[in-house]
C-alpha positions in Angstrom: 35.3 79.3 1.6 35.3 75.3 2.4 31.9 73.7 3.1 33.9 72.5 6.3 33.7 75.7 8.4 35.6 74.2 11.5 38.8 76.4 12.2 41.6 74.2 10.4 43.4 71.3 11.9 45.7 69.8 9.7 48.0 70.9 6.9 45.4 69.8 4.4 42.8 71.9 5.3 45.3 74.7 5.9 45.9 74.2 2.0 42.4 73.9 0.8 41.9 77.7 2.8 45.5 78.7 0.8 46.7 79.6 4.1 50.9 79.7 4.2 50.8 80.2 7.7 48.4 80.8 11.0 48.7 84.1 12.9 47.7 82.3 16.1 47.8 78.5 17.0 45.3 77.3 20.0 46.1 74.3 21.4 43.4 73.1 23.5 43.1 69.8 26.5 39.7 69.4 25.4 38.4 67.7 22.2 37.6 70.6 19.5 34.2 71.9 19.9 33.2 74.9 18.3 30.5 76.2 20.4 30.5 79.3 22.8 30.1 77.1 25.8 33.7 76.2 24.8 35.9 79.4 26.3 38.4 78.1 23.0 36.0 78.2 20.6 35.1 82.1 21.8 38.6 83.2 21.5 39.4 81.7 18.2 35.9 83.2 16.4 36.6 86.2 18.2 40.2 86.3 16.4 38.9 84.9 13.1 36.0 87.7 13.0 39.3 90.7 12.9 40.9 89.2 10.5 43.4 86.9 12.1 44.0 83.3 10.6 43.6 80.6 13.2 44.7 76.9 13.3 43.2 74.7 16.3 44.9 71.9 18.1 43.1 70.1 20.3 44.6 67.3 23.0 48.1 67.1 21.1 50.4 64.3 22.3 52.2 66.1 24.5 54.9 63.4 25.0 56.8 64.3 21.8 57.0 67.5 19.6 54.9 65.9 16.8 51.7 67.4 17.7 52.8 71.2 18.4 54.5 70.9 14.9 51.5 69.7 12.6 50.4 72.9 12.1 54.0 74.9 11.4 54.6 77.9 13.6 52.5 80.9 14.7 53.2 84.2 13.2 52.0 86.4 16.4 51.4 83.4 19.4 50.5 80.1 20.7 47.6 80.3 22.8 47.3 77.8 25.2 44.1 76.3 28.0 43.5 73.1 29.9 39.9 73.0 28.2 36.7 74.1 29.9 37.6 72.8 33.2 40.7 72.4 35.3 43.1 69.4 34.2 43.5 68.2 38.1 39.7 68.3 38.1 39.0 66.5 34.9 41.2 63.9 36.3 40.7 63.1 39.9 37.9 63.0 41.8 37.9 64.7 45.7 39.1 61.7 47.0 42.0 61.9 44.6 41.3 58.9 42.7 41.7 58.6 39.0 38.1 59.3 36.9 37.2 56.6 34.4 35.4 58.9 31.5 36.0 62.4 30.5 33.0 63.7 29.2 35.8 66.6 27.2 37.4 64.0 25.3 35.9 62.3 22.3 34.2 58.8 23.2 34.6 59.9 27.1 38.0 58.9 26.8 40.9 59.4 29.5 43.9 60.2 29.7 43.9 62.5 26.0 45.5 65.5 28.1 48.2 65.5 31.0 47.8 66.5 34.6 48.8 70.0 34.6 47.6 70.5 30.8 48.9 74.3 30.8 52.4 73.3 32.2 53.1 71.0 30.1 51.7 72.0 27.1 53.8 75.4 27.3 57.0 73.9 28.3 56.8 71.5 25.2 56.5 75.0 23.1 58.9 76.6 25.3 61.5 73.7 24.0 60.5 73.4 20.5 60.3 77.2 19.1 61.1 79.2 22.4 61.4 82.7 20.3 57.2 82.0 19.8 55.4 83.9 22.4 53.2 82.2 24.3 49.6 83.2 26.1 47.9 81.3 28.5 44.1 81.6 29.6 41.3 79.6 30.4 39.9 78.4 34.0 43.2 76.4 34.9 45.7 79.7 34.2 42.8 82.3 35.7 42.6 80.6 39.0 46.3 79.7 39.8 47.8 83.2 38.8 48.4 84.1 42.4 50.7 81.6 44.7 47.9 79.0 45.2 47.2 76.0 47.6 47.3 72.8 45.2 44.9 70.1 46.8 46.3 67.7 44.6 50.3 68.1 45.8 49.1 69.5 49.2 51.2 72.3 49.2 51.4 76.1 48.2 52.8 76.2 44.6 54.0 79.6 42.7 51.8 81.2 39.9 51.4 79.1 37.3 53.1 81.6 34.9 56.4 80.7 37.3 55.9 76.3 36.1 54.7 77.0 32.6 57.0 79.8 31.5 54.4 81.5 29.5 55.1 85.2 28.5 51.2 86.4 29.3 48.5 85.3 31.1 44.8 86.5 30.3 42.3 85.5 33.4 38.6 86.5 33.1 36.7 85.8 30.1 39.4 87.2 27.6 37.7 88.5 24.8 38.8 92.0 25.3 42.4 90.9 26.3 42.7 89.0 23.1 41.5 91.8 20.7 44.1 94.0 21.9 46.8 91.7 22.3 46.6 91.1 18.6 46.0 94.3 17.6 49.1 95.1 18.9 50.7 92.1 17.4 49.4 93.3 14.1 51.2 96.8 15.0 54.6 95.4 15.2 54.2 95.3 19.4 56.6 92.4 20.9 55.1 90.6 23.7 57.0 92.2 26.2 56.0 95.3 25.9 52.2 94.6 26.6 52.3 95.1 30.7 49.3 97.8 30.5 46.6 95.5 29.2 43.4 94.8 31.7 42.9 91.2 32.5 46.6 90.0 31.9 49.5 89.0 34.5 52.9 88.8 34.1 56.4 88.3 35.7 58.5 90.5 35.5 61.8 92.0 37.9 61.1 93.7 41.0 62.8 97.2 39.6 60.2 97.5 36.7 56.9 96.7 39.5 54.5 99.3 38.6 53.9 102.0 41.2 51.0 102.0 43.3 49.9 98.3 43.5 48.8 96.0 46.2 51.5 94.0 47.5 50.6 90.9 48.5 53.0 88.5 50.8 55.9 86.7 48.9 55.3 83.2 47.4 58.3 81.9 49.8 55.9 83.5 52.4 52.3 82.2 52.0 54.2 79.0 51.3 55.4 78.6 54.8 53.1 80.4 56.6 49.3 80.4 56.6 48.2 83.9 58.3 49.8 85.1 55.7 48.3 82.8 52.7 45.0 84.2 54.1 45.8 88.0 54.2 47.2 87.9 50.6 43.9 86.0 50.1 41.7 88.2 51.1 43.4 91.4 49.4 43.6 89.2 45.8 39.6 89.2 46.6 38.8 92.8 47.5 41.1 94.0 44.2 38.8 92.0 41.6 36.4 94.5 41.0 36.4 96.3 37.3 35.6 99.8 38.5 37.9 99.9 41.8 40.5 97.0 41.4 44.0 97.8 42.0 47.2 96.6 40.2 48.1 93.8 42.6 51.8 92.5 42.3 53.8 89.3 44.6 56.9 88.3 44.5 58.3 84.9 43.4 61.9 84.8 44.2 64.1 86.8 41.7 60.7 87.8 39.6 57.5 89.5 40.8 54.3 88.5 39.5 52.2 91.5 38.3 48.2 91.3 38.1 46.9 94.3 36.4 43.7 95.6 37.3 40.4 92.9 36.0 39.4 93.7 32.2 35.8 95.6 32.1 33.0 93.3 31.1 31.4 93.3 27.8 29.1 95.8 27.0 25.4 94.1 25.4 26.0 95.1 21.8 29.7 93.4 22.8 28.4 90.0 24.2 26.0 90.3 21.4 28.4 90.2 18.6 30.3 87.2 20.3 27.6 85.0 20.2 26.5 85.7 16.6 29.8 84.6 16.0 29.4 81.5 12.9 30.2 78.1 15.3 29.2 75.3 14.2 27.7 74.8 17.7 28.8 70.9 17.5 32.1 69.0 18.0 34.5 68.3 14.9 33.5 66.2 12.6 36.5 63.6 12.9 35.6 62.5 16.5 32.0 60.6 14.9 33.9 57.6 14.7 35.0 57.5 18.3 31.1 58.0 19.6 31.6 62.4 19.5 31.9 64.5 22.0 29.7 63.6 25.3 30.2 67.4 27.0 28.1 68.4 23.9 24.8 67.2 24.8 23.5 69.5 27.2 24.7 72.8 26.3 24.1 71.9 22.0 20.5 73.7 22.2 21.0 75.8 25.4 21.4 79.3 25.3 23.3 81.0 27.7 21.9 84.4 28.5 24.3 86.1 31.2 27.9 86.0 32.4 28.9 86.7 36.2 27.2 86.3 39.6 26.6 88.3 42.4 25.8 85.7 45.0 29.5 85.0 45.1 29.4 81.9 46.7 32.9 81.0 49.0 33.6 77.8 47.3 32.8 78.8 43.7 35.5 80.2 41.5 32.8 82.2 39.3 33.4 85.7 41.5 37.5 85.0 40.8 37.0 84.1 37.2 33.7 86.0 35.2 33.5 88.2 38.1 30.5 89.5 40.1 29.0 92.4 37.7 26.3 90.8 35.3 26.3 91.0 31.7 23.8 90.4 29.7 22.9 89.1 26.3 19.8 91.3 24.5 16.4 90.2 23.6 17.1 90.0 19.9 20.4 88.5 20.2 19.1 85.3 22.7 15.6 85.2 20.3 17.5 84.9 16.9 19.8 81.9 18.8 16.7 80.3 19.6 15.7 80.7 16.1 18.5 79.4 14.8 18.0 76.1 16.7 14.7 75.1 14.7 16.5 75.1 11.5 18.7 72.3 13.0 17.6 68.5 12.0 18.9 67.3 15.2 17.0 69.2 17.2 13.7 68.0 18.8 11.7 71.3 20.0 13.0 71.1 23.4 15.6 74.1 24.8 17.4 72.8 27.2 18.3 75.8 29.0 18.1 79.7 28.9 20.5 80.5 31.9 24.2 81.1 32.7 26.3 80.9 36.0 22.8 82.3 37.8 19.6 82.1 35.8 17.6 84.4 36.8 20.4 87.4 37.1 19.8 89.8 34.6 20.5 93.1 36.5 23.0 94.4 38.7 21.9 93.5 42.4 21.7 97.3 43.1 22.3 101.3 41.6 25.2 101.8 43.7 27.6 98.8 42.3 27.6 100.5 38.8 29.4 103.4 39.5 30.9 102.2 43.1 31.8 98.7 42.3 30.4 95.5 44.4 31.3 95.4 48.0 34.7 94.3 49.1 35.8 92.4 52.8 33.3 89.4 51.9 30.2 91.3 51.8 27.6 89.6 50.3 24.4 90.4 48.2 21.9 88.1 49.5 23.8 86.4 52.6 23.4 85.6 55.4 20.6 87.9 54.5 19.3 90.2 51.4 21.1 93.9 51.1 18.8 96.3 51.7 19.7 98.1 48.6 19.5 94.7 46.4 16.7 95.3 43.8 15.2 92.1 42.6 13.2 91.9 39.1 12.3 89.3 37.0 10.1 91.1 34.2 12.7 91.0 31.9 13.9 87.7 32.1 10.0 86.7 32.0 9.1 88.3 29.2 12.0 86.6 27.4 11.0 83.1 28.1 7.3 83.7 27.0 8.7 84.9 23.7 11.1 81.9 23.3 8.1 79.9 24.0 6.2 81.4 21.1 8.7 80.3 18.6 7.2 78.1 16.0 8.9 74.7 16.5 10.1 75.2 20.1 8.1 72.7 22.1 9.0 73.1 25.3 12.2 75.5 27.2 13.5 74.3 30.4 15.9 75.9 33.2 18.7 73.6 34.2 21.7 75.8 35.1 20.0 77.0 37.9 17.8 79.5 40.0 18.7 81.3 42.6 15.8 80.6 45.0 16.7 83.5 47.5 17.1 86.4 44.8 13.7 84.6 43.7 12.1 84.6 46.9 12.6 88.7 47.8 10.5 89.5 44.7 7.2 90.3 45.2 5.7 90.1 42.1 5.4 86.4 42.0 4.4 85.9 38.3 7.9 84.8 37.4 7.7 81.9 40.3 4.3 81.2 38.8 5.3 80.4 34.8 8.7 78.9 36.4 6.7 75.9 38.2 4.0 75.8 35.2 6.3 76.0 31.9 10.1 75.2 32.6 10.5 72.6 34.9 11.5 69.1 33.7 10.3 67.1 36.4 13.0 68.3 38.9 14.1 71.8 39.7 17.8 71.4 41.1 18.3 74.3 43.6 21.3 74.3 46.2 20.9 75.4 49.6 23.7 73.4 50.2 23.6 72.4 54.4 21.1 73.2 57.1 23.4 74.6 59.8 23.7 78.1 59.5 27.2 78.5 61.1 28.6 76.2 57.6 26.3 78.2 55.7 27.6 81.3 56.8 31.6 80.0 56.0 30.1 79.1 52.5 28.9 82.7 51.9 25.0 81.1 51.4 21.4 82.3 53.2 20.1 80.4 56.4 18.0 77.7 55.5 15.1 79.6 57.0 15.8 81.0 53.4 15.3 77.9 51.7 12.0 76.3 53.8 10.5 79.1 52.7 11.2 79.0 49.1 10.3 75.1 49.5 7.0 75.4 51.2 5.8 78.5 48.2 7.5 76.1 45.5 5.2 73.3 46.5 2.1 75.0 46.5 2.4 76.5 43.2 3.3 73.0 41.7 0.3 72.2 43.6 -2.0 74.4 42.0 -0.8 74.0 38.7 -1.9 70.2 39.5 2.3 69.4 38.6 4.0 66.2 39.8 7.6 68.0 40.6 10.4 68.2 42.9 13.4 69.7 44.2 16.3 68.4 43.8 18.8 70.3 46.4 22.0 70.2 45.8 24.4 69.4 49.2 27.7 69.5 50.2 29.8 67.5 53.1 32.9 68.5 54.8 32.7 72.0 53.9 35.6 73.9 56.2 33.1 74.8 59.4 31.4 71.9 59.4 31.9 70.0 62.4 30.2 66.1 63.0 27.0 67.9 65.0 26.4 69.5 61.9 26.7 66.8 59.7 24.5 64.8 62.1 22.2 68.3 62.1 21.5 67.9 58.3 21.2 64.5 58.3 18.4 65.0 61.0 16.8 67.8 58.8 16.6 66.1 55.5 14.8 63.1 57.7 12.6 65.7 58.9 11.9 67.4 55.4 11.7 63.8 53.7 14.5 64.1 51.6 16.5 61.5 50.4 19.0 63.0 48.3 20.8 60.3 45.6 24.2 62.4 45.5 26.2 64.1 47.1 29.3 66.2 46.5 32.2 66.5 49.2 33.8 69.8 49.2 36.8 70.2 46.6 39.7 72.5 47.2 39.6 74.3 43.7 41.9 76.8 43.2 40.5 80.5 43.2 38.4 80.2 46.1 37.9 81.9 49.4 36.8 78.1 50.8 40.1 76.4 49.5 41.8 79.4 51.3 40.0 78.2 54.7 40.9 74.6 54.0 44.3 75.0 53.9 45.1 78.0 56.7 42.1 77.0 59.1 41.2 80.2 58.9 38.8 82.6 57.5 40.9 85.6 55.5 38.4 87.9 56.6 38.0 87.8 59.9 41.2 85.5 60.5 39.7 83.8 63.1 39.9 79.5 63.4 37.4 77.5 60.9 37.1 73.9 62.0 38.8 71.6 58.9 37.4 68.2 58.5 40.5 66.6 57.3 40.8 63.0 58.2 39.6 60.2 55.9 37.0 58.7 58.4 35.5 62.5 59.5 35.1 63.3 55.5 33.2 59.5 55.5 31.3 60.0 58.5 30.0 63.3 57.5 28.9 62.1 53.7 27.7 59.0 54.9 25.5 60.8 57.4 24.0 62.8 54.5 22.6 59.2 52.7 22.2 57.7 56.4 19.0 55.7 54.7 21.7 53.4 52.4 22.8 50.3 54.1 26.3 50.4 52.8 26.7 53.8 55.3 25.0 52.1 58.5 28.4 51.2 60.0 29.8 55.2 59.5 26.6 56.4 60.6 26.4 54.0 63.7 30.4 55.0 64.6 29.6 58.6 63.8 26.4 58.9 66.0 28.4 57.1 68.6 31.2 59.2 68.7 29.1 62.4 69.0 27.0 60.7 71.6 24.1 61.0 69.9 22.3 57.5 71.4 18.6 59.4 70.6 19.4 59.0 67.4 20.1 55.7 67.3 17.1 52.7 67.3 13.7 52.5 65.9 12.1 55.8 66.8 10.6 58.4 65.0 14.0 60.3 65.3 16.0 57.6 64.7 18.4 57.7 61.6 20.0 54.1 62.4 19.0 51.3 64.0 21.9 49.5 65.9 23.3 46.1 65.6 21.5 43.8 68.2 23.2 42.7 70.8 23.4 38.5 71.0 25.4 35.7 72.4 28.1 34.5 70.2 26.5 31.5 70.1 23.5 32.4 67.9 25.8 35.0 65.9 29.4 33.5 65.0 29.7 35.9 62.3 29.7 39.0 65.0 32.0 37.9 67.4 34.0 40.4 69.5 37.7 39.6 70.0 36.5 39.0 73.6 34.3 36.3 72.2 36.5 34.8 70.2 39.4 34.1 72.8 36.6 32.2 74.6 36.0 30.0 71.5 40.1 29.3 71.6 40.2 28.4 75.1 37.3 25.6 75.1 39.3 24.6 71.7 42.3 24.2 73.8 40.5 22.8 76.7 39.1 20.3 74.6 42.4 19.3 72.8 44.0 18.9 76.5 41.1 16.2 77.3 41.5 14.6 73.6 45.1 14.2 75.0 44.7 12.7 78.3 42.6 9.6 76.9 
């Protein structure tokens, strides 16, 4: 064993380890970071733990074949991912402007991966070595597994399998899928026979379509008819439960896309084993000269204790990717990871997070879901009101945090990945709430009410604003009780489907009333694989098929965004325009409820810079009259 315990990234490292040919070669759009918060790090370490030789090619130059061949050809398959996030989201803002930095590349450098990285990488591999199977996974592949609306093309694209020409797609987290696939390769099976593995998708000829599947409208139909697209979305979402989910099929021209039922969640023991693998928990040292990889900063000393989210907000992709069932690590596993930090010379005593998709979920929302699965057709455990079967208990999570705080060398344990306040507020035992406020907030607690209009919150799949107000009141009461100077930082979203200008004004008034001045707001970003994106594209709620208002125009979006920061001078013109358009003159002026003052009404002699077209015309008329008088003289 060499001192460098990262997976090999070069021929020289292959030689050092005595490797002649890799079993699998991973290709990722991110810089190589060997940390369990990076999906490809988990998949590669899982394979290594089972005795397979695994190589890593990070951010290959896709404009030539050289980088793709630098480790030779794998014995079994290439494994391709765009990285931790969708490559288009990594490159473009919601306004479709090119971003200036990429936290997943060394030195924050942009341009290290192509647009639609999975497709580009796969196409190159198929040109280079068409005989080698190509398997795709990760967020970009997982969320694009069906025909999907693509915000950047403003059109419906086919399943990513069609464009990538990959042999198999793994959706979800992938450990059990890759384990089964690797086992079958080792036994001599070929990829074309691996059509029965849960949590995978493949293309086949219609004659080979499995029986008993739920059939969505064809790609050609959903690309042309928005009602059919909405229907397909509902069908797909309804079959994403590991207990009752069925095979889903969707025809793409001469081929049939087959999504096998979801893979089961990892057991606690299996999840513990995944996190016990020998990760280096750092970016590859080859990036040091470029300033390292910024994405590691928040996660290096953070602990993920769970997966899944039964909150299932409509704009979030977690339910479609990880699932709604909660999977958790054991107390022993988490404490061992926390204790390991204290032996790291970079550790300063501060654990940045003990969380996951939602920090305070460590148990199922109810006992019914364990046998029957989670409710379908858009029913939520927490919204608009908590389900009567909801079980709320923070005892286990609280005890875990107490034990982490007691580890020698740990100074402070923060929770930054997000507390579901709507779940927390339902807990009659306030011990966790007390200790959250007393010990686990670094000045600010980020929570996500998202909006205040209940009509908009219903389209988001979020609880009504009264729940947040109840939580906020209790939070500040406890903050004062423990003599802390701590604040809530609410995440807010503008221009979500269903949000009218009236709703945006309502939110601005709410923010003023509650003395909230958000430093940042997020425009709704229609990413693949969410119910909200379906609403955005179709103008329909897929569960009710009722029309939904969509703020499509740049002006509408700009006004809604400006209203959330009505207090900023740069937004004054847009806020005035919005209020006048909505005929809300009562919110213009110097009154206590006013959002903005109007510009003073003055004559053109006093304000030459504010002349309207009419006054400019008068000025021209006076000049012409003076010129005529001069000519007469």
